[in-house]
DOZAKE-336495 format. One record per residue: residue number from 1; x, y, z of N, C-alpha, C in turn. Coordinates in Angstrom, 1 decimal. Layout:
% DOZAKE-336495
+-----+--------+--------+--------+--------+--------+--------+--------+--------+--------+
: num :    nxx :    nyy :    nzz :   caxx :   cayy :   cazz :    cxx :    cyy :    czz :
+-----+--------+--------+--------+--------+--------+--------+--------+--------+--------+
: NUM :      X :      Y :      Z :      X :      Y :      Z :      X :      Y :      Z :
...
+-----+--------+--------+--------+--------+--------+--------+--------+--------+--------+
//
This chain:
% DOZAKE-336495
+-----+--------+--------+--------+--------+--------+--------+--------+--------+--------+
: num :    nxx :    nyy :    nzz :   caxx :   cayy :   cazz :    cxx :    cyy :    czz :
+-----+--------+--------+--------+--------+--------+--------+--------+--------+--------+
:   1 :  -76.7 :   26.5 :  -81.1 :  -75.0 :   26.6 :  -81.8 :  -74.3 :   26.5 :  -80.4 :
:   2 :  -72.8 :   26.1 :  -80.8 :  -71.7 :   25.6 :  -79.8 :  -71.4 :   27.1 :  -79.2 :
:   3 :  -70.7 :   27.0 :  -78.3 :  -70.2 :   27.7 :  -77.2 :  -68.5 :   28.4 :  -78.0 :
:   4 :  -68.8 :   29.2 :  -79.3 :  -67.6 :   29.2 :  -79.3 :  -67.0 :   30.7 :  -79.2 :
:   5 :  -67.5 :   31.1 :  -78.2 :  -67.1 :   32.4 :  -77.6 :  -66.9 :   32.3 :  -76.3 :
:   6 :  -66.2 :   33.2 :  -75.6 :  -65.6 :   33.1 :  -74.4 :  -65.3 :   34.6 :  -73.8 :
:   7 :  -65.9 :   34.9 :  -72.5 :  -65.8 :   36.1 :  -72.2 :  -64.5 :   36.0 :  -70.8 :
:   8 :  -63.7 :   36.7 :  -70.9 :  -62.6 :   36.7 :  -69.6 :  -63.1 :   37.6 :  -68.8 :
:   9 :  -62.8 :   38.0 :  -67.3 :  -62.6 :   38.8 :  -66.1 :  -61.7 :   38.4 :  -65.6 :
:  10 :  -61.2 :   39.6 :  -65.2 :  -59.8 :   39.6 :  -64.2 :  -60.0 :   40.2 :  -63.0 :
:  11 :  -59.9 :   40.2 :  -61.8 :  -59.4 :   41.1 :  -60.7 :  -57.9 :   41.0 :  -60.7 :
:  12 :  -57.6 :   42.4 :  -60.1 :  -56.1 :   42.4 :  -60.7 :  -55.4 :   43.6 :  -59.1 :
:  13 :  -54.1 :   43.7 :  -59.0 :  -53.6 :   44.6 :  -58.5 :  -53.4 :   46.0 :  -58.9 :
:  14 :  -53.6 :   45.9 :  -60.2 :  -53.2 :   47.1 :  -61.0 :  -54.0 :   47.5 :  -62.1 :
:  15 :  -53.9 :   48.2 :  -62.6 :  -54.7 :   48.8 :  -64.1 :  -53.8 :   48.5 :  -65.4 :
:  16 :  -52.8 :   48.5 :  -65.2 :  -51.6 :   48.6 :  -66.0 :  -51.7 :   47.3 :  -67.1 :
:  17 :  -51.1 :   47.1 :  -68.5 :  -50.9 :   45.7 :  -69.2 :  -50.2 :   44.6 :  -68.3 :
:  18 :  -49.3 :   45.5 :  -67.2 :  -48.4 :   44.2 :  -66.2 :  -48.9 :   44.1 :  -65.1 :
:  19 :  -50.0 :   44.1 :  -64.8 :  -50.9 :   44.0 :  -63.6 :  -50.8 :   42.5 :  -63.0 :
:  20 :  -50.3 :   42.5 :  -61.6 :  -50.5 :   41.2 :  -61.3 :  -52.2 :   40.3 :  -61.0 :
:  21 :  -52.3 :   39.4 :  -61.1 :  -53.3 :   38.8 :  -61.2 :  -54.0 :   38.3 :  -60.0 :
:  22 :  -55.5 :   38.3 :  -59.6 :  -55.4 :   38.0 :  -57.9 :  -56.8 :   36.4 :  -58.6 :
:  23 :  -57.5 :   36.7 :  -59.5 :  -58.2 :   35.6 :  -59.8 :  -59.0 :   36.2 :  -61.2 :
:  24 :  -58.9 :   34.9 :  -62.0 :  -59.6 :   34.7 :  -63.8 :  -61.1 :   34.1 :  -63.4 :
:  25 :  -61.7 :   34.7 :  -64.2 :  -63.1 :   34.1 :  -64.3 :  -63.3 :   34.2 :  -65.9 :
:  26 :  -64.0 :   33.2 :  -66.5 :  -64.0 :   33.1 :  -67.9 :  -65.4 :   32.2 :  -67.9 :
:  27 :  -66.0 :   32.5 :  -68.9 :  -67.1 :   31.8 :  -69.2 :  -67.3 :   31.1 :  -71.1 :
:  28 :  -67.5 :   30.1 :  -71.3 :  -67.7 :   29.8 :  -73.2 :  -69.1 :   30.1 :  -73.2 :
:  29 :  -69.7 :   30.6 :  -74.2 :  -71.0 :   30.9 :  -74.3 :  -71.2 :   31.1 :  -76.0 :
:  30 :  -72.5 :   30.8 :  -76.4 :  -72.9 :   31.3 :  -77.6 :  -73.5 :   32.6 :  -77.4 :
:  31 :  -73.1 :   33.8 :  -78.2 :  -73.6 :   35.1 :  -78.5 :  -75.0 :   35.2 :  -78.9 :
:  32 :  -75.7 :   34.0 :  -79.7 :  -76.9 :   34.1 :  -80.0 :  -77.8 :   33.2 :  -79.2 :
:  33 :  -77.1 :   32.7 :  -78.2 :  -78.3 :   31.7 :  -77.1 :  -78.7 :   32.5 :  -76.0 :
:  34 :  -79.7 :   31.8 :  -75.0 :  -80.3 :   33.0 :  -74.3 :  -80.3 :   31.7 :  -73.0 :
:  35 :  -79.1 :   32.4 :  -72.1 :  -78.8 :   31.8 :  -70.7 :  -79.9 :   31.3 :  -70.2 :
:  36 :  -80.9 :   32.4 :  -69.8 :  -81.9 :   32.3 :  -69.2 :  -82.7 :   30.8 :  -69.3 :
:  37 :  -82.6 :   30.9 :  -70.8 :  -83.6 :   29.4 :  -70.9 :  -82.8 :   28.0 :  -71.1 :
:  38 :  -81.7 :   28.5 :  -71.6 :  -81.0 :   27.2 :  -72.2 :  -80.0 :   26.5 :  -71.1 :
:  39 :  -79.1 :   27.5 :  -70.6 :  -78.4 :   27.4 :  -69.4 :  -76.8 :   26.3 :  -69.8 :
:  40 :  -76.6 :   27.1 :  -70.9 :  -75.7 :   26.3 :  -71.4 :  -74.0 :   26.8 :  -71.7 :
:  41 :  -73.9 :   27.9 :  -70.6 :  -72.8 :   28.6 :  -70.7 :  -71.8 :   27.5 :  -69.8 :
:  42 :  -70.3 :   27.4 :  -69.8 :  -69.4 :   26.8 :  -69.4 :  -68.3 :   27.3 :  -68.5 :
:  43 :  -68.0 :   27.4 :  -67.2 :  -67.3 :   28.4 :  -66.2 :  -65.8 :   28.1 :  -66.1 :
:  44 :  -65.6 :   29.1 :  -65.9 :  -64.0 :   28.8 :  -65.6 :  -63.5 :   29.6 :  -64.7 :
:  45 :  -63.0 :   29.2 :  -63.3 :  -62.6 :   30.4 :  -62.6 :  -61.4 :   29.5 :  -61.8 :
:  46 :  -60.1 :   30.2 :  -61.4 :  -59.0 :   30.3 :  -60.7 :  -58.7 :   31.5 :  -59.8 :
:  47 :  -58.1 :   31.1 :  -58.9 :  -57.3 :   32.2 :  -57.9 :  -55.9 :   32.0 :  -58.1 :
:  48 :  -55.1 :   32.9 :  -58.1 :  -53.5 :   33.0 :  -58.2 :  -53.2 :   33.2 :  -56.8 :
:  49 :  -51.8 :   32.2 :  -57.0 :  -51.1 :   32.2 :  -55.3 :  -50.1 :   33.5 :  -56.0 :
:  50 :  -50.5 :   34.6 :  -55.0 :  -49.5 :   35.8 :  -55.6 :  -48.0 :   35.8 :  -55.5 :
:  51 :  -47.4 :   34.8 :  -54.6 :  -45.9 :   34.7 :  -54.5 :  -45.4 :   34.0 :  -56.1 :
:  52 :  -46.6 :   33.3 :  -56.8 :  -45.9 :   32.8 :  -58.1 :  -46.0 :   33.9 :  -59.1 :
:  53 :  -46.2 :   35.4 :  -59.0 :  -46.3 :   36.3 :  -59.9 :  -44.8 :   37.3 :  -59.8 :
:  54 :  -44.4 :   37.0 :  -58.4 :  -43.3 :   38.0 :  -58.4 :  -41.8 :   37.8 :  -59.7 :
:  55 :  -41.8 :   36.4 :  -59.5 :  -40.7 :   36.1 :  -60.6 :  -40.7 :   36.8 :  -62.1 :
:  56 :  -42.1 :   37.1 :  -62.4 :  -42.4 :   37.7 :  -63.8 :  -42.5 :   39.3 :  -63.6 :
:  57 :  -42.1 :   39.6 :  -62.0 :  -42.1 :   41.0 :  -62.4 :  -43.4 :   41.5 :  -62.7 :
:  58 :  -44.5 :   41.2 :  -62.4 :  -46.3 :   41.4 :  -62.6 :  -46.3 :   42.7 :  -61.1 :
:  59 :  -46.8 :   44.0 :  -61.7 :  -46.7 :   45.1 :  -61.0 :  -48.3 :   44.9 :  -59.9 :
:  60 :  -47.6 :   45.8 :  -58.7 :  -49.2 :   46.2 :  -57.9 :  -49.1 :   48.1 :  -57.9 :
:  61 :  -49.9 :   48.4 :  -57.6 :  -50.4 :   49.8 :  -57.2 :  -50.8 :   50.1 :  -55.9 :
:  62 :  -50.4 :   51.5 :  -55.5 :  -51.1 :   51.7 :  -54.5 :  -52.3 :   52.1 :  -54.9 :
:  63 :  -52.7 :   52.8 :  -55.7 :  -54.1 :   53.2 :  -55.9 :  -55.1 :   51.7 :  -56.1 :
:  64 :  -54.8 :   51.0 :  -56.8 :  -55.6 :   49.5 :  -56.9 :  -55.7 :   49.0 :  -55.3 :
:  65 :  -54.6 :   49.2 :  -54.5 :  -54.8 :   48.4 :  -53.4 :  -55.6 :   49.6 :  -52.4 :
:  66 :  -55.8 :   50.6 :  -52.6 :  -56.8 :   51.3 :  -51.6 :  -58.1 :   51.3 :  -52.2 :
:  67 :  -58.3 :   51.1 :  -53.7 :  -59.4 :   50.5 :  -54.3 :  -60.2 :   49.5 :  -53.7 :
:  68 :  -59.4 :   48.4 :  -53.5 :  -59.7 :   46.8 :  -52.9 :  -60.1 :   47.1 :  -51.3 :
:  69 :  -59.4 :   48.0 :  -50.4 :  -59.8 :   48.3 :  -49.2 :  -61.0 :   49.2 :  -49.2 :
:  70 :  -62.0 :   49.5 :  -50.2 :  -63.4 :   50.2 :  -50.4 :  -64.4 :   49.1 :  -50.7 :
:  71 :  -63.9 :   47.8 :  -51.1 :  -64.7 :   46.8 :  -51.7 :  -65.5 :   45.9 :  -50.6 :
:  72 :  -66.7 :   45.4 :  -50.9 :  -67.2 :   44.5 :  -49.9 :  -66.6 :   43.0 :  -49.5 :
:  73 :  -66.9 :   42.8 :  -48.3 :  -65.9 :   41.8 :  -47.3 :  -65.9 :   40.8 :  -48.4 :
:  74 :  -67.4 :   40.5 :  -49.2 :  -67.4 :   39.1 :  -50.0 :  -66.4 :   38.9 :  -51.0 :
:  75 :  -66.1 :   40.3 :  -51.8 :  -65.3 :   40.5 :  -52.9 :  -63.9 :   40.4 :  -52.6 :
:  76 :  -63.4 :   41.2 :  -51.5 :  -62.2 :   41.2 :  -50.9 :  -61.5 :   39.8 :  -50.1 :
:  77 :  -62.5 :   38.9 :  -49.3 :  -62.4 :   37.7 :  -49.4 :  -62.0 :   36.7 :  -50.6 :
:  78 :  -62.9 :   36.8 :  -51.5 :  -62.6 :   36.2 :  -52.7 :  -61.3 :   36.5 :  -53.3 :
:  79 :  -61.1 :   37.6 :  -53.7 :  -59.8 :   38.0 :  -53.8 :  -58.4 :   38.1 :  -53.8 :
:  80 :  -58.4 :   37.6 :  -52.1 :  -57.2 :   37.5 :  -51.5 :  -57.3 :   36.4 :  -50.5 :
:  81 :  -57.9 :   35.9 :  -50.0 :  -58.1 :   34.9 :  -49.3 :  -58.3 :   33.4 :  -49.6 :
:  82 :  -58.2 :   32.2 :  -48.9 :  -58.5 :   31.0 :  -49.6 :  -57.5 :   30.7 :  -49.8 :
:  83 :  -57.1 :   29.3 :  -49.7 :  -56.1 :   28.1 :  -49.6 :  -55.9 :   27.7 :  -51.3 :
:  84 :  -56.9 :   27.6 :  -52.2 :  -57.2 :   27.0 :  -53.2 :  -56.5 :   28.0 :  -54.4 :
:  85 :  -55.2 :   28.2 :  -54.1 :  -54.6 :   29.0 :  -55.0 :  -53.4 :   28.1 :  -56.2 :
:  86 :  -53.4 :   28.4 :  -57.1 :  -52.7 :   27.9 :  -58.0 :  -51.6 :   29.1 :  -58.3 :
:  87 :  -50.4 :   28.5 :  -58.8 :  -49.1 :   29.6 :  -59.5 :  -49.7 :   29.9 :  -61.1 :
:  88 :  -49.4 :   31.1 :  -61.2 :  -49.9 :   31.9 :  -62.0 :  -49.1 :   31.3 :  -63.6 :
:  89 :  -48.5 :   30.4 :  -63.7 :  -48.3 :   29.8 :  -64.9 :  -49.1 :   28.6 :  -65.2 :
:  90 :  -49.6 :   27.7 :  -64.0 :  -50.9 :   26.7 :  -64.3 :  -51.8 :   27.6 :  -64.5 :
:  91 :  -52.4 :   28.3 :  -64.1 :  -53.6 :   29.2 :  -64.7 :  -53.8 :   29.7 :  -65.8 :
:  92 :  -52.3 :   30.1 :  -66.4 :  -52.5 :   30.7 :  -67.6 :  -52.4 :   29.5 :  -68.7 :
:  93 :  -51.9 :   28.1 :  -67.9 :  -52.2 :   26.8 :  -69.0 :  -53.6 :   26.5 :  -69.2 :
:  94 :  -54.3 :   26.5 :  -67.8 :  -55.6 :   26.0 :  -67.8 :  -56.4 :   26.8 :  -68.7 :
:  95 :  -56.1 :   28.4 :  -68.7 :  -57.1 :   28.9 :  -69.4 :  -57.0 :   28.8 :  -70.9 :
:  96 :  -55.6 :   28.7 :  -71.3 :  -55.2 :   28.4 :  -72.7 :  -55.9 :   27.3 :  -73.1 :
:  97 :  -56.1 :   26.1 :  -72.2 :  -56.8 :   24.9 :  -72.4 :  -58.3 :   25.1 :  -72.9 :
:  98 :  -58.6 :   26.0 :  -71.9 :  -60.1 :   26.2 :  -72.0 :  -60.7 :   26.8 :  -73.1 :
:  99 :  -59.7 :   27.7 :  -73.6 :  -60.3 :   28.7 :  -74.6 :  -59.9 :   27.9 :  -75.9 :
: 100 :  -59.8 :   26.6 :  -75.9 :  -59.8 :   25.9 :  -77.4 :  -60.9 :   25.7 :  -78.0 :
: 101 :  -60.9 :   26.2 :  -79.2 :  -62.5 :   26.1 :  -80.0 :  -62.8 :   27.4 :  -80.1 :
: 102 :  -62.6 :   28.3 :  -79.6 :  -63.3 :   29.3 :  -79.4 :  -63.0 :   30.5 :  -80.8 :
: 103 :  -63.9 :   31.2 :  -81.1 :  -63.7 :   32.2 :  -82.4 :  -63.6 :   33.5 :  -81.7 :
: 104 :  -64.4 :   33.8 :  -80.7 :  -64.2 :   35.3 :  -80.6 :  -64.0 :   35.5 :  -79.0 :
: 105 :  -63.2 :   36.2 :  -78.5 :  -62.9 :   36.3 :  -77.3 :  -63.3 :   37.9 :  -76.3 :
: 106 :  -64.1 :   38.0 :  -75.6 :  -64.8 :   38.8 :  -75.2 :  -64.3 :   39.3 :  -73.8 :
: 107 :  -64.3 :   40.6 :  -73.6 :  -64.0 :   41.3 :  -72.3 :  -64.7 :   42.7 :  -72.3 :
: 108 :  -64.7 :   43.3 :  -71.0 :  -65.1 :   44.4 :  -70.7 :  -64.3 :   45.5 :  -70.8 :
: 109 :  -64.1 :   46.0 :  -71.9 :  -63.2 :   46.7 :  -72.2 :  -61.9 :   46.1 :  -72.9 :
: 110 :  -61.6 :   46.3 :  -74.4 :  -60.8 :   46.0 :  -75.3 :  -59.0 :   46.2 :  -74.2 :
: 111 :  -59.0 :   47.3 :  -73.8 :  -57.7 :   47.3 :  -73.3 :  -57.2 :   47.3 :  -71.8 :
: 112 :  -57.9 :   46.2 :  -71.3 :  -57.9 :   45.8 :  -69.7 :  -57.6 :   44.3 :  -69.4 :
: 113 :  -58.7 :   43.4 :  -69.5 :  -58.2 :   41.8 :  -69.3 :  -57.6 :   41.1 :  -70.4 :
: 114 :  -57.9 :   41.4 :  -71.5 :  -57.0 :   40.9 :  -72.7 :  -55.3 :   41.1 :  -73.1 :
: 115 :  -55.2 :   42.4 :  -72.4 :  -53.7 :   43.0 :  -72.7 :  -52.9 :   42.5 :  -71.6 :
: 116 :  -54.0 :   42.6 :  -70.5 :  -53.0 :   41.7 :  -69.2 :  -52.5 :   40.4 :  -69.4 :
: 117 :  -53.5 :   39.2 :  -69.7 :  -53.5 :   38.1 :  -70.2 :  -52.4 :   37.6 :  -71.1 :
: 118 :  -52.3 :   38.8 :  -72.2 :  -51.5 :   38.3 :  -73.3 :  -49.8 :   38.8 :  -72.6 :
: 119 :  -49.8 :   39.5 :  -71.8 :  -48.5 :   40.0 :  -71.2 :  -48.1 :   38.5 :  -70.4 :
: 120 :  -48.9 :   38.2 :  -69.9 :  -48.6 :   37.2 :  -68.6 :  -48.6 :   35.7 :  -69.6 :
: 121 :  -49.2 :   36.1 :  -70.8 :  -49.4 :   34.4 :  -71.7 :  -47.8 :   34.3 :  -72.3 :
: 122 :  -47.4 :   35.7 :  -72.5 :  -45.7 :   35.9 :  -72.9 :  -45.1 :   35.9 :  -72.2 :
: 123 :  -45.2 :   36.0 :  -70.6 :  -43.9 :   36.0 :  -69.8 :  -43.7 :   34.3 :  -69.1 :
: 124 :  -44.9 :   33.7 :  -69.5 :  -44.9 :   32.1 :  -69.0 :  -44.0 :   31.5 :  -70.2 :
: 125 :  -44.2 :   31.9 :  -71.3 :  -43.7 :   31.5 :  -72.4 :  -44.8 :   30.8 :  -73.1 :
: 126 :  -46.0 :   30.7 :  -73.5 :  -47.2 :   30.4 :  -73.6 :  -47.8 :   31.0 :  -74.9 :
: 127 :  -47.9 :   30.2 :  -76.2 :  -48.9 :   31.2 :  -76.8 :  -50.5 :   32.0 :  -76.6 :
: 128 :  -50.5 :   32.8 :  -77.6 :  -51.7 :   33.7 :  -76.9 :  -52.9 :   32.8 :  -77.6 :
: 129 :  -53.9 :   32.3 :  -77.3 :  -54.7 :   31.6 :  -77.7 :  -56.1 :   32.5 :  -78.5 :
: 130 :  -55.7 :   33.4 :  -78.9 :  -56.5 :   34.7 :  -79.8 :  -55.8 :   35.2 :  -80.9 :
: 131 :  -56.3 :   35.9 :  -81.8 :  -55.5 :   36.3 :  -83.0 :  -56.6 :   38.0 :  -82.9 :
: 132 :  -55.8 :   38.7 :  -82.9 :  -56.1 :   40.3 :  -83.0 :  -57.8 :   40.3 :  -83.6 :
: 133 :  -57.8 :   39.8 :  -84.4 :  -59.0 :   40.2 :  -85.0 :  -60.4 :   39.2 :  -84.6 :
: 134 :  -60.2 :   38.6 :  -83.2 :  -61.3 :   38.0 :  -82.9 :  -61.3 :   38.5 :  -81.3 :
: 135 :  -61.0 :   39.4 :  -81.1 :  -61.0 :   40.5 :  -79.7 :  -62.2 :   41.1 :  -79.9 :
: 136 :  -63.3 :   41.3 :  -78.9 :  -64.5 :   41.8 :  -78.8 :  -64.6 :   42.4 :  -77.6 :
: 137 :  -65.6 :   43.5 :  -77.6 :  -65.4 :   44.7 :  -76.6 :  -66.7 :   44.7 :  -76.2 :
: 138 :  -67.3 :   44.2 :  -74.7 :  -68.6 :   44.3 :  -74.3 :  -68.9 :   46.1 :  -74.1 :
: 139 :  -68.3 :   46.8 :  -73.8 :  -68.0 :   48.5 :  -73.8 :  -69.2 :   48.8 :  -74.8 :
: 140 :  -68.5 :   48.5 :  -76.1 :  -68.8 :   48.8 :  -77.2 :  -70.2 :   48.3 :  -77.5 :
: 141 :  -70.6 :   47.2 :  -77.2 :  -71.8 :   46.8 :  -78.1 :  -72.6 :   47.2 :  -77.0 :
: 142 :  -72.4 :   47.3 :  -75.4 :  -73.3 :   48.2 :  -74.7 :  -73.7 :   49.7 :  -75.0 :
: 143 :  -73.0 :   50.3 :  -75.9 :  -73.4 :   51.8 :  -76.1 :  -74.3 :   51.7 :  -77.5 :
: 144 :  -74.9 :   50.3 :  -77.9 :  -75.3 :   50.7 :  -79.1 :  -76.7 :   51.7 :  -78.9 :
: 145 :  -77.2 :   51.5 :  -77.6 :  -78.4 :   52.2 :  -77.2 :  -79.4 :   51.5 :  -77.1 :
: 146 :  -78.8 :   50.0 :  -77.3 :  -80.0 :   49.1 :  -77.0 :  -79.9 :   48.6 :  -75.4 :
: 147 :  -81.0 :   48.2 :  -74.5 :  -80.9 :   47.8 :  -73.1 :  -80.2 :   46.4 :  -73.2 :
: 148 :  -79.5 :   46.3 :  -72.4 :  -78.6 :   45.0 :  -72.5 :  -79.5 :   44.0 :  -71.3 :
: 149 :  -80.1 :   44.7 :  -70.5 :  -81.1 :   43.9 :  -69.4 :  -79.6 :   43.5 :  -68.5 :
: 150 :  -78.7 :   44.2 :  -68.0 :  -77.6 :   43.7 :  -67.2 :  -77.9 :   42.8 :  -66.3 :
: 151 :  -77.8 :   41.6 :  -66.0 :  -78.1 :   40.8 :  -64.7 :  -77.9 :   41.4 :  -63.3 :
: 152 :  -78.3 :   41.2 :  -62.4 :  -77.9 :   41.4 :  -61.3 :  -76.7 :   40.6 :  -61.0 :
: 153 :  -75.4 :   41.0 :  -60.0 :  -74.3 :   40.1 :  -59.5 :  -74.4 :   40.2 :  -58.1 :
: 154 :  -74.5 :   38.7 :  -57.7 :  -74.4 :   38.7 :  -56.0 :  -73.4 :   39.2 :  -55.5 :
: 155 :  -72.0 :   39.4 :  -55.8 :  -70.8 :   39.4 :  -55.1 :  -70.1 :   40.3 :  -56.0 :
: 156 :  -70.0 :   41.9 :  -56.3 :  -69.5 :   42.7 :  -57.4 :  -67.7 :   42.5 :  -57.1 :
: 157 :  -67.3 :   42.5 :  -58.3 :  -65.8 :   42.2 :  -58.7 :  -65.2 :   40.6 :  -58.0 :
: 158 :  -66.6 :   39.7 :  -58.3 :  -66.1 :   38.5 :  -58.3 :  -66.1 :   38.0 :  -59.9 :
: 159 :  -64.8 :   37.3 :  -60.3 :  -64.4 :   37.3 :  -61.5 :  -65.4 :   36.7 :  -62.5 :
: 160 :  -66.0 :   35.3 :  -61.7 :  -66.5 :   34.5 :  -62.5 :  -67.8 :   35.2 :  -62.7 :
: 161 :  -68.6 :   35.7 :  -62.0 :  -70.1 :   36.2 :  -61.5 :  -69.8 :   37.5 :  -62.6 :
: 162 :  -68.7 :   38.3 :  -62.5 :  -68.6 :   39.3 :  -63.6 :  -68.7 :   38.8 :  -65.3 :
: 163 :  -67.9 :   38.0 :  -65.4 :  -67.7 :   37.3 :  -66.7 :  -69.5 :   36.7 :  -67.4 :
: 164 :  -69.6 :   36.3 :  -66.6 :  -71.3 :   35.3 :  -66.7 :  -72.3 :   36.4 :  -67.0 :
: 165 :  -72.0 :   37.4 :  -66.1 :  -73.1 :   38.6 :  -66.2 :  -73.2 :   39.7 :  -67.6 :
: 166 :  -71.5 :   39.5 :  -68.1 :  -71.3 :   40.2 :  -69.3 :  -71.6 :   39.6 :  -70.2 :
: 167 :  -71.3 :   38.0 :  -70.1 :  -71.9 :   37.4 :  -71.4 :  -73.4 :   37.4 :  -71.7 :
: 168 :  -74.3 :   37.2 :  -70.8 :  -75.7 :   37.4 :  -70.5 :  -75.8 :   38.3 :  -71.4 :
: 169 :  -75.7 :   39.6 :  -70.9 :  -75.8 :   41.0 :  -71.5 :  -75.2 :   40.9 :  -72.6 :
: 170 :  -74.1 :   40.5 :  -73.2 :  -73.9 :   40.5 :  -74.8 :  -75.1 :   39.8 :  -75.6 :
: 171 :  -75.7 :   38.3 :  -74.9 :  -76.8 :   37.6 :  -75.8 :  -77.9 :   38.4 :  -75.8 :
: 172 :  -77.9 :   39.4 :  -74.7 :  -79.2 :   39.9 :  -74.6 :  -79.7 :   40.9 :  -75.8 :
: 173 :  -78.4 :   41.5 :  -75.9 :  -77.8 :   42.8 :  -77.1 :  -78.4 :   41.9 :  -78.0 :
: 174 :  -77.6 :   41.2 :  -78.6 :  -77.7 :   40.3 :  -79.9 :  -79.2 :   39.9 :  -80.3 :
: 175 :  -79.9 :   39.4 :  -78.9 :  -81.1 :   38.7 :  -79.4 :  -82.0 :   40.0 :  -80.3 :
: 176 :  -82.0 :   41.2 :  -78.8 :  -82.6 :   42.5 :  -79.3 :  -82.6 :   42.8 :  -80.8 :
: 177 :  -81.3 :   42.9 :  -81.5 :  -80.8 :   43.3 :  -82.7 :  -81.5 :   42.1 :  -83.3 :
: 178 :  -81.3 :   41.4 :  -83.5 :  -82.2 :   40.1 :  -84.2 :  -83.5 :   40.4 :  -84.6 :
: 179 :  -84.3 :   40.6 :  -83.0 :  -85.7 :   40.8 :  -83.2 :  -86.1 :   42.0 :  -83.9 :
: 180 :  -85.1 :   43.1 :  -83.6 :  -85.4 :   44.5 :  -84.6 :  -85.8 :   44.2 :  -86.0 :
: 181 :  -84.5 :   43.1 :  -86.4 :  -84.5 :   42.9 :  -87.8 :  -85.6 :   42.0 :  -88.4 :
: 182 :  -86.2 :   41.3 :  -87.5 :  -87.7 :   40.7 :  -88.0 :  -88.5 :   41.8 :  -88.6 :
: 183 :  -88.8 :   41.6 :  -90.2 :  -89.6 :   42.7 :  -90.7 :  -90.9 :   41.8 :  -90.8 :
: 184 :  -92.1 :   42.4 :  -90.1 :  -93.5 :   41.8 :  -90.5 :  -94.0 :   41.9 :  -91.7 :
: 185 :  -94.5 :   41.2 :  -92.4 :  -95.8 :   41.1 :  -93.7 :  -96.3 :   41.7 :  -93.8 :
: 186 :  -96.7 :   42.6 :  -94.8 :  -97.6 :   43.5 :  -94.9 :  -99.1 :   42.4 :  -94.8 :
: 187 : -100.1 :   42.9 :  -94.1 : -101.3 :   41.7 :  -94.5 : -101.9 :   42.2 :  -95.4 :
: 188 : -102.4 :   43.4 :  -95.7 : -103.0 :   43.9 :  -96.6 : -102.3 :   44.0 :  -97.9 :
: 189 : -102.6 :   43.9 :  -99.2 : -101.8 :   44.5 : -100.3 : -102.1 :   45.9 : -100.9 :
: 190 : -101.0 :   46.5 : -100.9 : -101.0 :   47.8 : -101.4 : -101.8 :   48.6 : -102.7 :
: 191 : -103.1 :   49.1 : -102.4 : -103.5 :   49.3 : -103.8 : -103.3 :   51.0 : -103.7 :
: 192 : -102.9 :   51.1 : -105.2 : -102.4 :   53.0 : -105.6 : -103.5 :   53.2 : -106.8 :
: 193 : -104.2 :   54.6 : -105.7 : -105.5 :   54.9 : -106.5 : -105.0 :   55.2 : -108.1 :
: 194 : -106.0 :   54.9 : -109.0 : -105.6 :   55.1 : -110.1 : -104.9 :   56.2 : -110.8 :
: 195 : -105.8 :   57.3 : -110.1 : -105.6 :   58.9 : -110.3 : -103.8 :   59.1 : -109.6 :
: 196 : -103.9 :   58.5 : -109.2 : -102.3 :   59.0 : -108.6 : -101.1 :   58.2 : -109.8 :
: 197 : -101.5 :   56.7 : -109.7 : -101.0 :   56.5 : -110.8 : -100.9 :   57.0 : -112.4 :
: 198 : -101.8 :   57.8 : -112.5 : -101.6 :   58.3 : -114.2 : -101.1 :   60.0 : -113.7 :
: 199 : -100.7 :   60.5 : -112.7 : -100.1 :   61.8 : -112.9 :  -98.8 :   61.7 : -113.2 :
: 200 :  -98.1 :   62.8 : -113.8 :  -97.0 :   62.9 : -114.3 :  -96.3 :   63.5 : -112.8 :
: 201 :  -94.9 :   63.3 : -112.9 :  -94.0 :   64.0 : -111.9 :  -92.7 :   65.0 : -112.4 :
+-----+--------+--------+--------+--------+--------+--------+--------+--------+--------+
//
């Protein structure tokens, strides 16, 4: 099947819907695929120039800054350093273009990445590339009681690596549900005793 789903992960400087974005990671994927076998996921990753967020009054919280100070050096470097950063309006244009053709939009919690993106899409004057009924939440599907075999992440809080791992875990749950729905045929015909058949109930 085609990659008609997308999983989006953000690294931010606040937990509110108005948060400033540091990086955007996303993957297009087939929920019914098997990434370990077919390697069909399509990646998207951009780092944001923080100065470009200021005109849009995006927020930064002291608590989130303190949280980042406790993260590993690799994650901190990826989130804050480097010269390969682009303006937030360009990043949202690229994400909008990347999302074309997708039918479902996944994030790790329906009240974070998606709503932050929606706020910034509106701020920069761009349409939101999904409808309300196309949003999916990985946390919900992970809570079904089915082991999602969540893959190891080399750098935690790396937006692209997180998005990829979350999409793989969704595939794992979908695949196990499908396996559970497969009913094995009865190998031997069922013979009822004539004495039981003749009994009245």
